[in-house]
Wavefront OBJ file of the C-alpha trace (Angstrom):
o trace
v 112.133 63.179 87.109
v 108.998 62.589 89.229
v 106.952 65.469 90.272
v 105.754 65.196 93.499
v 102.082 66.003 94.095
v 101.010 68.585 97.142
v 98.704 68.157 99.474
v 95.210 67.243 98.082
v 97.094 65.379 95.075
v 97.327 68.102 92.638
v 100.921 68.014 90.598
v 101.422 71.618 89.437
v 103.842 72.325 86.599
v 104.450 75.818 87.190
v 107.730 76.595 88.848
v 109.790 73.852 86.833
v 112.266 74.782 84.529
v 113.179 73.565 81.021
v 115.495 70.996 81.674
v 113.280 69.694 84.622
v 110.282 69.662 82.284
v 112.096 68.018 79.777
v 113.425 65.237 81.835
v 109.715 64.779 83.223
v 108.571 64.437 79.680
v 110.976 61.771 78.864
v 109.795 59.859 82.031
v 106.393 60.333 80.930
v 107.295 58.495 77.603
v 107.381 61.344 75.614
v 110.043 63.013 73.563
v 112.244 65.842 75.481
v 110.767 68.732 73.205
v 107.272 68.077 74.722
v 109.049 69.557 78.067
v 110.017 72.594 75.927
v 106.981 73.104 74.532
v 105.153 73.069 78.020
v 107.758 75.320 79.391
v 106.937 78.014 76.397
v 103.145 78.007 77.245
v 103.864 78.126 80.923
v 106.283 81.283 80.915
v 105.710 82.951 77.590
v 101.874 82.095 76.883
v 100.914 82.001 80.623
v 98.426 79.295 79.885
v 96.068 78.417 82.785
v 94.675 75.116 81.901
v 96.482 71.846 80.978
v 93.982 71.227 78.122
v 94.604 74.339 76.584
v 98.190 73.382 75.602
v 97.045 72.217 72.097
v 100.462 71.303 70.747
v 100.260 68.329 73.178
v 98.871 65.156 72.105
v 95.309 65.118 73.465
v 95.221 61.600 74.933
v 98.526 62.600 76.864
v 96.782 65.536 78.142
v 93.636 63.669 79.187
v 95.757 61.190 80.922
v 97.788 63.740 83.038
v 94.734 65.368 83.890
v 93.380 62.242 85.263
v 96.758 61.811 87.251
v 96.046 64.941 89.035
v 98.457 67.081 87.049
v 97.750 70.654 86.645
v 99.484 73.968 85.565
v 99.189 75.334 88.967
v 97.513 78.711 88.520
v 95.797 80.694 91.148
v 92.115 82.230 90.445
v 91.616 85.834 90.725
v 88.614 86.797 92.724
v 89.064 90.432 93.530
v 91.017 93.452 91.837
v 91.442 96.985 93.038
v 93.130 99.831 91.188
v 94.220 102.828 92.901
v 93.984 106.292 91.082
v 97.873 105.903 90.462
v 97.727 102.768 88.547
v 98.732 100.499 91.329
v 96.835 97.153 91.242
v 96.091 95.094 94.287
v 94.872 91.301 93.316
v 93.261 88.908 95.664
v 93.907 85.185 94.364
v 92.654 82.128 95.510
v 94.517 78.962 95.995
v 93.726 75.339 95.084
v 92.827 74.632 98.952
v 90.997 77.854 99.112
v 93.396 80.150 100.943
v 93.429 83.573 99.744
v 96.717 85.826 99.362
v 97.401 89.137 98.111
v 99.761 90.447 95.237
v 100.133 94.148 93.900
v 101.500 95.520 90.676
v 103.308 98.961 91.105
v 103.685 100.663 87.951
v 105.875 103.811 86.959
v 106.962 104.788 83.581
v 110.203 102.748 83.532
v 109.288 99.832 85.586
v 106.491 97.636 86.976
v 107.334 95.913 90.471
v 105.312 92.975 91.718
v 105.078 92.565 95.541
v 104.355 89.060 96.093
v 103.505 87.223 99.324
v 105.317 84.308 100.456
v 102.989 82.696 103.238
v 99.007 82.874 103.625
v 99.032 85.160 106.702
v 102.002 85.972 108.910
v 102.932 84.623 112.165
v 105.129 87.595 113.186
v 102.234 89.815 114.551
v 103.706 93.307 113.881
v 101.558 95.611 115.485
v 101.348 97.952 112.218
v 100.629 95.143 109.665
v 97.130 94.155 108.908
v 98.483 90.562 107.613
v 99.784 89.751 111.148
v 96.077 90.408 112.631
v 95.193 87.040 110.825
v 97.960 84.869 111.991
v 99.602 82.084 109.786
v 97.592 79.570 107.750
v 100.731 78.142 105.772
v 103.674 78.934 103.617
v 103.287 79.167 99.661
v 104.663 76.694 97.419
v 106.911 77.789 94.574
v 103.973 77.899 92.142
v 102.046 79.982 94.285
v 104.574 82.607 94.386
v 105.371 82.428 90.613
v 101.914 82.984 89.880
v 101.840 86.078 91.571
v 104.231 87.826 88.925
v 102.210 85.976 85.911
v 98.847 87.343 87.236
v 100.035 90.807 87.558
v 101.741 90.435 84.107
v 98.429 89.453 82.478
v 96.237 91.790 84.651
v 98.469 94.817 83.700
v 99.338 93.741 80.050
v 102.936 94.561 80.742
v 105.740 92.592 81.560
v 107.275 92.878 85.428
v 110.751 94.320 85.694
v 111.151 93.919 89.598
v 110.068 91.706 92.192
v 109.863 92.453 96.190
v 109.002 90.117 98.691
v 107.101 92.410 100.826
v 103.568 91.120 100.773
v 102.097 88.569 103.278
v 104.100 86.593 105.193
v 107.805 86.359 106.314
v 109.941 85.182 103.589
v 112.732 83.708 106.125
v 110.392 81.177 107.422
v 109.817 79.755 103.920
v 113.285 80.393 102.502
v 114.155 77.445 100.604
v 110.882 77.806 98.159
v 111.643 81.493 97.958
v 115.025 80.844 96.839
v 113.295 78.380 94.370
v 110.896 81.093 93.222
v 113.674 83.506 92.696
v 115.633 80.966 90.612
v 112.308 80.482 88.359
v 111.764 84.145 88.005
v 115.427 84.575 87.025
v 115.678 81.557 84.548
v 112.141 81.363 83.239
v 110.757 84.821 83.426
v 113.988 86.631 82.721
v 113.898 88.903 85.866
v 117.390 89.634 87.130
v 118.218 88.794 90.781
v 119.475 92.309 91.070
v 115.746 93.474 90.603
v 114.577 90.960 93.444
v 114.325 92.053 96.973
v 113.713 89.961 99.791
v 112.162 91.777 102.977
v 112.632 90.321 106.472
v 111.546 91.320 109.999
v 114.371 89.158 111.058
v 114.117 85.616 112.329
v 116.863 83.968 114.493
v 119.436 82.160 112.599
v 118.168 82.553 109.128
v 120.083 85.404 107.515
v 123.623 83.897 107.131
v 121.905 80.588 106.420
v 120.186 82.512 103.577
v 123.393 83.588 102.220
v 124.606 80.156 102.252
v 121.419 78.693 100.396
v 121.645 81.167 97.945
v 125.213 80.901 96.873
v 124.400 76.879 96.563
v 121.223 77.077 94.952
v 121.478 80.197 92.731
v 125.355 80.244 92.158
v 125.707 83.491 94.240
v 123.187 85.992 96.063
v 122.645 88.849 93.860
v 119.086 89.920 95.024
v 118.806 92.572 97.694
v 118.241 91.906 101.552
v 115.931 94.562 103.054
v 115.656 94.115 106.861
v 112.643 95.848 108.403
v 113.740 97.688 111.680
v 111.188 100.175 112.140
v 112.866 101.035 115.359
v 115.876 102.969 116.479
v 116.529 100.999 119.716
v 115.649 97.708 121.282
v 112.979 98.893 123.621
v 110.995 100.242 120.983
v 111.492 97.814 118.469
v 109.730 95.071 121.103
v 106.747 97.386 121.544
v 106.384 97.109 117.635
v 107.654 93.807 116.913
v 106.776 91.180 119.465
v 109.617 88.630 117.947
v 112.053 91.081 118.827
v 112.198 89.994 122.198
v 114.036 86.914 121.184
v 116.235 88.483 118.479
v 118.093 91.640 120.058
v 118.809 94.330 117.701
v 122.507 93.792 118.114
v 122.245 90.265 117.175
v 120.311 91.016 114.116
v 122.784 93.577 113.094
v 125.789 91.168 113.649
v 123.781 88.946 111.481
v 123.683 91.480 108.768
v 127.159 92.145 108.601
v 127.871 88.571 108.390
v 125.629 88.656 105.443
v 127.278 91.501 103.656
v 130.820 89.699 104.359
v 129.333 86.491 102.751
v 127.639 87.992 99.688
v 129.382 91.286 99.031
v 125.920 92.658 98.739
v 124.594 95.769 101.058
v 121.790 95.293 103.166
v 118.580 98.042 103.039
v 116.931 98.828 106.103
v 113.299 99.351 106.206
v 111.904 101.890 108.788
v 108.058 102.743 108.739
v 107.727 105.912 110.134
v 104.851 106.044 112.743
v 103.555 109.623 113.634
v 104.659 110.687 116.936
v 106.178 107.247 118.149
v 109.528 106.870 116.107
v 109.725 109.675 113.712
v 111.595 112.190 115.624
v 115.009 113.575 115.054
v 116.295 112.067 117.958
v 115.175 108.629 116.562
v 117.024 109.333 113.356
v 120.183 110.123 115.157
v 119.743 106.766 117.014
v 119.203 104.968 113.715
v 122.240 106.548 112.526
v 124.009 105.350 115.283
v 122.694 101.753 115.103
v 123.117 101.027 111.243
v 126.086 103.295 110.601
v 129.666 101.566 110.079
v 128.979 98.969 107.400
v 127.666 98.924 103.922
v 123.838 99.628 104.084
v 120.879 101.937 102.557
v 117.590 103.044 104.595
v 114.349 103.005 103.227
v 112.048 105.291 104.844
v 108.210 104.365 104.544
v 105.206 106.652 105.907
v 102.616 104.291 107.638
v 99.566 103.490 105.816
v 96.623 103.441 108.422
v 94.829 100.154 109.402
v 91.917 99.302 111.399
v 92.302 98.342 114.841
v 95.507 100.313 115.524
v 95.766 104.058 116.586
v 99.230 104.651 114.891
v 99.241 107.942 112.689
v 100.930 108.854 109.351
v 103.155 111.289 109.846
v 103.437 114.539 108.304
v 105.500 115.762 105.337
v 107.535 118.091 107.312
v 108.349 115.356 109.812
v 109.198 112.621 107.297
v 111.583 115.422 105.539
v 113.389 116.326 108.999
v 113.740 112.680 109.584
v 115.279 111.818 106.208
v 117.545 115.128 106.517
v 118.854 113.947 109.804
v 119.979 110.666 108.317
v 121.605 111.938 105.286
v 123.624 114.695 107.477
v 125.045 111.561 109.466
v 126.242 110.158 106.112
v 123.524 107.437 105.591
v 122.142 106.526 102.016
v 118.446 107.460 102.568
v 115.403 106.632 99.972
v 112.124 107.849 100.616
v 109.441 105.472 99.136
v 106.583 107.136 97.911
v 103.253 105.472 99.096
v 101.084 103.994 96.348
v 97.463 103.098 96.351
v 96.743 105.057 99.185
v 92.799 104.989 97.916
v 92.493 101.404 97.712
v 93.503 99.098 100.779
v 97.388 100.388 100.543
v 98.617 98.335 103.494
v 99.649 94.808 102.980
v 96.818 92.258 103.929
v 94.002 94.851 104.088
v 92.506 93.713 100.940
v 92.296 90.007 102.076
v 91.110 90.992 105.489
v 88.239 93.401 104.137
v 87.266 90.454 101.785
v 87.162 87.796 104.621
v 85.080 90.059 106.696
v 82.180 90.421 103.988
v 81.944 86.468 103.274
l 1 2 3 4 5 6 7 8 9 10 11 12 13 14 15 16 17 18 19 20 21 22 23 24 25 26 27 28 29 30 31 32 33 34 35 36 37 38 39 40 41 42 43 44 45 46 47 48 49 50 51 52 53 54 55 56 57 58 59 60 61 62 63 64 65 66 67 68 69 70 71 72 73 74 75 76 77 78 79 80 81 82 83 84 85 86 87 88 89 90 91 92 93 94 95 96 97 98 99 100 101 102 103 104 105 106 107 108 109 110 111 112 113 114 115 116 117 118 119 120 121 122 123 124 125 126 127 128 129 130 131 132 133 134 135 136 137 138 139 140 141 142 143 144 145 146 147 148 149 150 151 152 153 154 155 156 157 158 159 160 161 162 163 164 165 166 167 168 169 170 171 172 173 174 175 176 177 178 179 180 181 182 183 184 185 186 187 188 189 190 191 192 193 194 195 196 197 198 199 200 201 202 203 204 205 206 207 208 209 210 211 212 213 214 215 216 217 218 219 220 221 222 223 224 225 226 227 228 229 230 231 232 233 234 235 236 237 238 239 240 241 242 243 244 245 246 247 248 249 250 251 252 253 254 255 256 257 258 259 260 261 262 263 264 265 266 267 268 269 270 271 272 273 274 275 276 277 278 279 280 281 282 283 284 285 286 287 288 289 290 291 292 293 294 295 296 297 298 299 300 301 302 303 304 305 306 307 308 309 310 311 312 313 314 315 316 317 318 319 320 321 322 323 324 325 326 327 328 329 330 331 332 333 334 335 336 337 338 339 340 341 342 343 344 345 346 347 348 349 350 351 352 353 354 355 356
């Protein structure tokens, strides 16, 4: 099979599975087992340079490098480690863009929060990434590399992946699904341990279900929809794109997704002090998302520069959670991690660019 070069003429191998690499090796005039060797060095050994795959004939390695073939790894340019062990990496792409990824450790798991785009076009008011706009979407190898980079930096095998970093995954859904396929088949991370988070893009959620069934066999990953408001008026104030994608239509698409996949939807809700965190908002939210298979993740706001939003008190958070539970909703209060080290999405990249 042919491997198409990206912009700039670089042809990355990372992101390809064993069969694809075998077919490519044969196309290159090599035996198929060379493809399996490359696969092992990519995903098990985590090699960063093509010339480092010493089991390959040196003449072939030299030829491939002249042709612009590369592993496709990113370069780490900054690392922040919080007191709780959360690690945020700033990575540089081959065309000079910067993206963030985060390793979130606990006793039993290591979750990698990956980015799907450079920047984000959704412009949510509470998000640092949205302040910078969108530069471009990421390629498969750039998403997969984030998992490998965290694995290497933390010397631990990732168990879970969440697409909750920079960007709107459903504006890059084809690549995101291909990256999930790679994580599943080549890195051994089960689909059920992968989450795609979206603020909602018109006509994409049912399509995501169709594409997942076609490309992955079935949609077993978790879909997390970022609501952050209990009614349409408040949501439009926080999320500009909500004006073109009303809450009712978004929820109808979520119901269609549940029907098509048999998987429940999680709803993300950032609690903004004094704005959307009162018991009355919790009751509205329960009325809004009640009635079909769902789950609510509550997230206390992490402050960013340029906005006056506040983090709610613990008492307010508990009252909001209790109100949802009394209405019969499944609720998880997500513990804030890395608060002492640029915790909010996009902060490390933004801070770095301000000092360049």
